[in-house]
N, C-alpha and C positions, 0 to 999 in steps of 0.2 A: 875928394872931389866928388860932388853929387852927380847921379845919372841923369842925363837929359831926358825929359818927357815928351819932347816934340817929335820923336821918331815914329816909325810905322809899327803897328801892333803885331800880334802873332800871325803867322802865315796860315791862310784859310785854304788854300789850294784851288784848283780849277777842275770843273766837271769833265771827266774823260768820256770817251765814246762808249766805254764799257758800262758806265752808269746810265747813259741814255738808253742803251739797248735793254738794260735790266728793267728800267721803268716801262718801256714799251711792252716788254714780255709780260710784266705784271698786269698792265692794263688790258692786254689781249686775253690773259687768263681770266680776269674778272668778267670781261664781256662774254667769253665762252661759257663761263659758269652760269651767267645770267640767261644766256640763250638756251642752254641745256635745261635750266630750271623752268624757263618759260615753256619749252616744248614738253617737259614732263607734266607740269601742272595744267597746261592748256590743251593736251592732246585730246581730251573728251569734246573740245569745241572745234576740232579740225575735222572737216568733212571732205571725203574724197569723192569728186564728181567727174563726169566725162570731160568737163572743161578745166580740170585741175583741182588744186586744193582750194577750199573755201573755209573761212573762219566764221563760225556761228557763235556770237557772244551770248553769255547768259542773260536771262530776262532783265535782271537789275541793271546791266550795262546797256541793254537795248533801250530801256526806258529813260536813260540819262540823256535826254535830248532837250533842247531848249523849247519851251512852250511856244506855240504859235501865238502871235498877237491876236487879241480879241477884235472881232469885227464889230464895227459900229452898226447900229440899226440902219438898214437900207443899203449897206455895202454889199454888193453882189460880186466882188472880185474874188478870185480864187487863185491858188498856186498853179504852177504850170501843169501839174499832174493831178490836181484835185478837182473832182466834178462838183456840180451844184449840190449833190446830196452828201458831200463829205467823203465819198468813196474815191480811192486812188484810181484816176482814169487810166493810168498806165497798166493796170491789171485787167482792164476790160478787153475782150477780144473784139476788134472792130468788125470781124466777119460774122460774129454772132448777133443775130437780130435781137433788138431789145424785147424783153418779155413784158407783155401788158400787165398792168396791175390787176390782181385778182378781184373779180367783181363780188360784192357781198351777196351771200345767198339770200334768196327770197324767203321771207318768214313762212314757216310751215303752219298749216291750220292746226289748232289744238286737237289732241286726241279726244274722242268722245268720253265724257265723264263716266267712270265706272264705280264711283264711290261718293257718298254724301258725308258731310261732317256733322257731328253732334257736339254741342257745347254745353258746359254746365254753367248755370246761373244760380244765384241764391234764390231761395223761395220768395224772398221779399220782392224780387223782380216781377213775380207773378201777382202777388198781392198788391203791389204798388202800381201795376199796369205798364211797366217798362219792358217787359220780356219781349214782346213782339217787335218793338222798335229796335232793341238791342240785337236781336237775331238777324234783322235785316242788314245790319252793318258788319256782320261776321261772314267771312268768306265761306261760301258753300254750305252755310248752316241750313240743315233740313230737319234737325231734331234737337230737342231740348233735354238736358239731363238735370235732375233735381236730386240733391242728397236729402233723403227723407229720414234716415236714421244713421247717425255717424258712430264712430268708435266710442265717443263719450256716453252713448246710450240715449241721448235726448232725441225726441221725436219732433219733426217739423210741423206736424199736424196734431189735431186733438183726437186722442184715443181714450176710450172709456174702459179699456181692458184693466182688470184689477191689478196686474203687475205694473202697468204703466202708471196707474194712479198711486200705488204704494211707493213706487220709485220716484214719483214726482218729476217725471220726464215728459209728460204730455204737453203738446203745444197749444196755442190759442185756438178757440173754436172758429174764429172768423177765417182762418186759413182754409178750412174744409170747403166752404162755399166758393172761395176764390179758385181753388184747385178744380173743383167740379166744373166751374164755368170755363176755365182755361182748357181742361181736357176735353171739353165738348167741341173744341175747334179742330182744325185740320193738322196742326203740328204734332208730329210723333214725339211723345214725351215719355222719358224713361225715369223711373224711380230707383235710386241707389239705396240699398238696405244693407248696412253692416250688421251681421247676425250675432254670432256668439262672442265676438270681441265687443264687450259692453262694460264700461267702467261704472255704470250707475246701478243697474238691477242687482248685481251680486253684492253690492255694498248694503242694500236695503233688505236682501233676502239671501243669507249665506247658503241656504239649502239648494239654491240654483247654481252655485259657483263651483268652479274648479278650485281645489284647496291645496294649500301647502302647510301641512301641520295644522296649527290652530288659526291660520290666516288664509285669506284669499290669495290664490296664486296670481302673479303678475307676469306679463310677457316682457319682451325686450324693450318695449316702450313704457313699461311701468303701468300697463292697463290691465284691469281685471277681465275675466272671461266667464260667461255662462258655460255650464257644462253641456256639450253637444249630446250627452247621453241622458240629460235630465228631461223627462217627459213634459214637465211643466214649462221648461225653457223652450222645447220644440213647439209646444202648443202656442205659447206666447208669440213667438216669431212668425209662425204660420198665420196666426190670427191677424197680426199687423199687416202682413202681405195681402191678406184678404181685404182688409180695410182700404188699402191703397188701390187695389183693383176696383173696389166699389166706387172710389173717387174718380175713376175713369182713366187711369194710367194705361198706356198701350203696352208697356214693357216694364218688368221689374228685374233688375240685375242684383243678384245676391253676392255679397263679399264676406269673406271670413265665415263661411258656412260649414267649415270642417273643424276638426280638432286642430289646435295650434301647432305650428311647425317651427316657430321661432321662440327664442328665450331658453331658459334653463328647464327643459322638459323633464329632466330626471328628478326634479324636486316636486313634481305634481303627485299628490297623494293618489295611490292606486285604489281601485274598488269599483263600485257600481258607476261612479261618475267618470271614471277614466280606466277603461279596460281595453288595452290594445287589441285583444283578440276580437272585440266586438266593434271596432271602429267602423268598418264598412257597413255593417248592419244599422248602426245608429245614424250615419249620414244618409243612408237610403231611407230610413224611417222619416227623417226630417224633410227631405226633398219630396217624398210622397205626400206629406201633409201640405206643403206649400203648393204643390201641383193641384191638389184637390181644392185648396182655397181659391185658386185663380180660375179654375175651370168654368164656373158659372158666368164669368165676365169676359172670357176670351182673351185675357191678358197673357202676353208671352212671358215665359220664364227663361232668364238668361243667367249664366254663371260667370263670375270673374275669376280667372285663373292666372297664376304667376308661375315662376320656375319651380317652386317647391310645393305647389298645390297638389301634386300627384305623388308626393313622397310617402314613405311608409308610415309617417306619423300623422298624416291628415285623415286617413280613412276614405279618401276619394279614389276611385278607380276609373280608368278609361271607359269601362262599361257603364258606370253611373253617369258619366258626362254624356255619352252617346244617348242614354235613355232620357235624361231629364233636361238637358240644355237645348233650348230652342236656338240660342246663339251663345258663343263663348267670347267674352271680352278679355283681352290680354294685352300686355305690353311686351311680351316675350314669346313671339311665335316659335323661335328656334327651340326653346325649352319644351314646348308642347310636343313638337315633332320628336325631340330626343326622348320624351317619355312614351313614345309610341302612340300618340293621339293624332290621328289624321282626320281632319274635318274639311268639308267642302267650303269654298271661299264664301259662299252665301251665308254660312253659319259663323263666320269669324268677324269680330269687331276689334280692330287694332287701336289701342290707346297710344296716342302720339303726343310729342311735345307741342307746346303752344306755337301756332303760326304767327301770332301777333303778340309781341311783348306787352303792348299797351292795351290788349284786349281785357275787358272786364270779366270775360268768361274764365271759368276754372278748368276742370277736366275737359280734354278734347278727345274725341274718338272718331275713327273713320269707319263708317258703316258700309260694308261691302255689298254691292248690288250687281245685278246682271247688266251686261252691256246692251 
């Protein structure tokens, strides 16, 4: 006889009071663990104050606030504690009087000018007649700078000196008349003369050059140099300065008038053209000739110095600067002071960056003057 399937299944039992208490004990244990863990990890955010415990949440939790609705234009309503300026009004002390807005300071009168600016223009500005008008548009311009002999060795004016003619560096004759006319005016005009760094004359006459074996020596820019110890080179450059003085320039500033200080100096051939023991004597000889060439015209002699101009390789000494330089042009005043050269402010000309990026002028200098 088969077993009936309509009966009740296996006995499942009933929850006893012991089971309920066990469940409650486990739940309380879990809660206690969570509380203890929270206290352990959150203790750095609990602050004890006179009013009791206070919970200071970390910044990322403090910032998790709903953003305020954006105000429409013209809506001047604020929250209960927010002032018109967005500051929480509840933080303001009502007993503290409102502080008046600071009044803008009145503009101070400008300091008296103690320096004038000198700008460099191309010689074509003089020959073309635009120099005067251009200077009027430049801030504080009271002097004009013209590069009359650059590192390439070319001359901006016409010279009949034999070395200039042989080197084919002489400029057009028409420039001389234009310069004489300009220099007869009231503008203080300065001629820049790059001396022994000369990429042209040594090429046409190797006897004047600093040499490296069978070749002309070249500096860090790949340019040739006349030897500062060459008597013919000294005479040539001094004669050029005399010609510029005769054209009416008020001031001549010499650049690279010493032995080279940059490049691979160790490769320069030693001998009469490059004898370190005679460097100061050769520089003195050259400056003496330039001074004598300018004397009949009353043209001032200035020297451009940089940080390495007074190094042991140049041949220039502070004593020679004091003796020959009417003014010192430099872009590195601290380097001169570090070399022990102390000059009066009236003898310093500071070369500074351009004040106007769109200016057609080149080199800019500040000419120190008395107040």
